[in-house]
C-alpha positions as CSV (number, residue, x, y, z in Angstrom):
1,M,10.3,5.9,3.5
2,F,6.6,6.3,4.4
3,T,4.4,6.0,7.5
4,G,1.3,4.2,6.2
5,I,-0.9,7.2,6.8
6,I,-2.9,7.9,3.6
7,T,-3.3,11.5,2.6
8,A,-5.3,11.2,-0.6
9,I,-7.1,8.9,-2.9
10,G,-6.0,9.0,-6.5
11,T,-7.6,7.7,-9.7
12,V,-6.0,5.9,-12.6
13,K,-6.6,8.2,-15.7
14,E,-4.4,6.5,-18.3
15,L,-2.5,3.2,-18.8
16,S,-0.1,2.5,-21.6
17,P,2.6,-0.1,-22.4
18,L,6.2,1.1,-22.6
19,A,8.7,0.1,-25.3
20,T,9.2,-3.5,-24.1
21,A,5.4,-4.0,-23.7
22,Q,6.3,-5.7,-20.4
23,D,6.5,-2.4,-18.6
24,M,3.6,0.0,-18.1
25,R,3.1,3.8,-17.7
26,A,0.2,5.0,-15.5
27,V,-1.1,8.5,-15.2
28,I,-2.9,9.1,-11.9
29,T,-5.1,12.1,-11.0
30,T,-5.0,13.5,-7.5
31,P,-6.8,16.1,-5.4
32,A,-5.7,19.6,-6.3
33,D,-3.6,20.1,-3.2
34,F,-1.9,16.7,-3.0
35,L,1.2,17.4,-5.1
36,A,1.5,21.0,-3.9
37,A,1.6,20.1,-0.2
38,A,4.8,20.7,1.8
39,N,6.8,22.6,-0.9
40,G,5.6,20.5,-3.8
41,T,6.5,17.2,-5.4
42,S,9.7,17.1,-7.5
43,M,10.4,15.0,-10.6
44,G,11.9,11.7,-9.4
45,A,10.1,11.9,-6.1
46,S,8.7,8.7,-4.5
47,I,4.9,8.3,-4.0
48,A,3.4,5.2,-2.4
49,C,0.6,4.0,-4.6
50,S,-1.6,1.6,-2.6
51,G,1.6,0.7,-0.8
52,C,3.9,0.3,-3.8
53,C,6.7,2.9,-4.0
54,L,6.8,4.4,-7.5
55,T,8.8,7.2,-9.0
56,V,7.3,10.4,-10.5
57,T,8.3,10.7,-14.2
58,A,5.9,13.5,-15.2
59,K,3.5,15.7,-13.3
60,G,1.0,18.5,-13.5
61,D,-1.1,20.4,-11.0
62,D,-3.5,17.5,-10.4
63,F,-1.8,14.4,-11.9
64,F,1.5,12.5,-11.9
65,A,2.8,9.7,-14.1
66,V,4.8,6.6,-13.1
67,D,6.6,4.0,-15.1
68,I,6.1,0.5,-13.7
69,S,8.6,-2.3,-14.5
70,G,7.7,-5.8,-15.5
71,E,9.3,-7.0,-12.2
72,T,7.0,-4.8,-10.2
73,L,3.9,-5.9,-12.2
74,S,4.8,-9.6,-11.5
75,R,5.1,-9.1,-7.8
76,T,2.1,-6.8,-7.1
77,N,-1.5,-6.5,-8.3
78,L,-0.8,-3.4,-10.3
79,Q,-1.5,-5.4,-13.5
80,N,-5.1,-5.3,-12.4
81,W,-5.3,-1.6,-12.5
82,A,-7.8,-0.2,-15.0
83,V,-8.9,3.4,-15.9
84,G,-11.0,4.5,-13.0
85,T,-9.2,2.4,-10.3
86,H,-8.9,4.2,-7.0
87,I,-5.6,4.0,-5.2
88,N,-4.3,5.1,-1.8
89,L,-1.6,7.8,-2.0
90,E,1.1,8.8,0.4
91,R,4.0,11.1,-0.3
92,A,7.4,10.2,1.1
93,A,8.0,11.2,4.7
94,R,10.3,14.1,5.5
95,L,12.6,14.3,8.5
96,G,10.6,15.9,11.3
97,D,7.2,14.7,10.1
98,E,4.8,13.2,12.6
99,M,5.2,9.4,12.7
100,G,1.5,8.5,12.9
101,G,1.8,5.0,11.6
102,H,5.0,2.9,11.5
103,I,8.1,2.8,9.3
104,V,7.0,1.7,5.8
105,S,9.4,1.1,2.9
106,G,6.9,1.0,0.1
107,H,8.3,-2.4,-1.1
108,V,5.5,-4.9,-1.5
109,D,6.3,-8.2,0.1
110,G,3.4,-10.1,-1.4
111,V,-0.3,-10.1,-2.3
112,G,-3.0,-11.0,0.2
113,R,-6.7,-11.7,-0.4
114,V,-9.8,-10.6,1.5
115,L,-11.4,-13.8,2.9
116,A,-14.1,-12.3,5.0
117,R,-15.7,-8.9,5.7
118,T,-18.0,-8.4,8.7
119,S,-19.4,-5.5,10.8
120,D,-17.9,-5.2,14.2
121,A,-19.7,-2.5,16.2
122,G,-18.8,0.7,14.3
123,S,-15.9,-0.8,12.5
124,I,-15.3,-3.3,9.6
125,R,-13.4,-6.4,10.4
126,F,-11.4,-8.1,7.7
127,E,-9.8,-11.5,7.6
128,I,-7.0,-11.5,5.1
129,G,-5.1,-14.5,3.7
130,V,-1.4,-14.2,3.0
131,P,1.3,-16.5,1.5
132,A,2.8,-18.9,4.1
133,D,6.3,-17.3,3.7
134,L,4.9,-14.0,4.9
135,A,2.5,-15.2,7.6
136,R,5.3,-15.9,10.0
137,F,6.3,-12.2,10.1
138,I,2.8,-11.1,11.1
139,A,2.1,-11.0,14.9
140,E,-0.9,-10.1,17.0
141,K,-0.8,-6.5,18.0
142,G,2.0,-5.9,15.6
143,S,2.0,-3.6,12.6
144,V,1.3,-4.5,9.0
145,T,0.8,-2.4,5.8
146,V,-2.3,-3.2,3.7
147,D,-2.5,-1.4,0.4
148,G,-0.3,1.3,1.9
149,V,-2.3,1.7,5.1
150,S,-0.6,1.1,8.5
151,L,-2.8,-1.2,10.6
152,T,-2.6,-3.1,13.9
153,V,-3.1,-6.8,13.7
154,N,-5.9,-8.1,15.9
155,A,-5.6,-11.8,15.4
156,V,-3.4,-14.3,13.5
157,T,-3.7,-17.9,12.3
158,R,-1.2,-20.0,10.3
159,E,-1.9,-18.1,7.0
160,T,-4.4,-15.4,7.9
161,F,-4.7,-12.3,10.0
162,G,-7.5,-10.0,11.1
163,V,-7.7,-6.2,11.2
164,N,-10.4,-3.7,12.2
165,I,-11.0,-0.6,10.1
166,I,-12.5,2.4,11.9
167,P,-15.0,4.6,10.0
168,H,-12.4,7.3,9.3
169,T,-10.1,4.8,7.6
170,A,-12.9,3.3,5.6
171,Q,-14.0,6.8,4.4
172,H,-10.5,8.2,3.6
173,T,-8.8,5.2,2.0
174,T,-9.8,2.5,-0.5
175,L,-10.2,-0.1,2.3
176,G,-13.8,0.8,2.9
177,A,-14.7,-0.5,-0.6
178,L,-13.0,-3.9,-0.3
179,A,-15.0,-7.0,-0.9
180,V,-14.4,-10.7,-0.3
181,G,-12.0,-11.9,-3.0
182,D,-10.2,-8.6,-3.6
183,T,-6.4,-8.7,-3.6
184,L,-4.2,-6.4,-1.5
185,H,-0.6,-5.4,-1.2
186,I,1.0,-6.6,2.0
187,E,4.2,-5.2,3.5
188,I,5.4,-6.8,6.7
189,D,6.8,-4.8,9.5
190,M,10.5,-3.9,8.9
191,L,11.5,-4.8,12.4
192,A,10.1,-8.3,12.1
193,R,12.0,-8.8,8.9
194,Y,15.4,-8.0,10.4
195,V,14.7,-9.9,13.6
196,A,13.9,-13.0,11.6
197,R,17.1,-12.6,9.5
198,L,19.2,-12.1,12.6
199,V,17.8,-15.3,14.1
200,E,18.4,-17.2,10.9
201,T,22.1,-16.2,10.7
202,E,22.8,-17.0,14.4
203,S,21.1,-20.4,14.4
């Protein structure tokens, strides 16, 4: 589990196909202290990579490797990664950690797209389009995870939602570099998912 609070930005160093050629291995470089923080990162640990929970299969002092299945590639925008791509990183939460964002599973529900980017006082306002089957789970003043970042929803329409990014978030995540047309990983709020399922089973 994660909180949606990004602690580092990583860079894709290597990409290579695995045996089936439908799966992919990625090597990601990190700041020097990212993997050593809080007693270190173990083999098999989970790291959210731009919101997608991936398993560490190899590691060094300033890099880790992950194997990405064809299923994950088909449901995310990881197939667009290239050498040099910057990604948001968050290590799995530990019991007792500060819950600064909201409960995030690292399971990408769908891919959204930036429809508009405008300045809003000192912030950046984004309008993001999402698939219709996800839009119903996104509520004004609710939580949503965008490329691994926990955000508060400011406005919603039938298939779009708006968020504001403060300067700190723009500087310390990849969201500050987003442009119109860019794709994003979307994870809906876990509570909204279960409430909707409960309503469905009782109706």
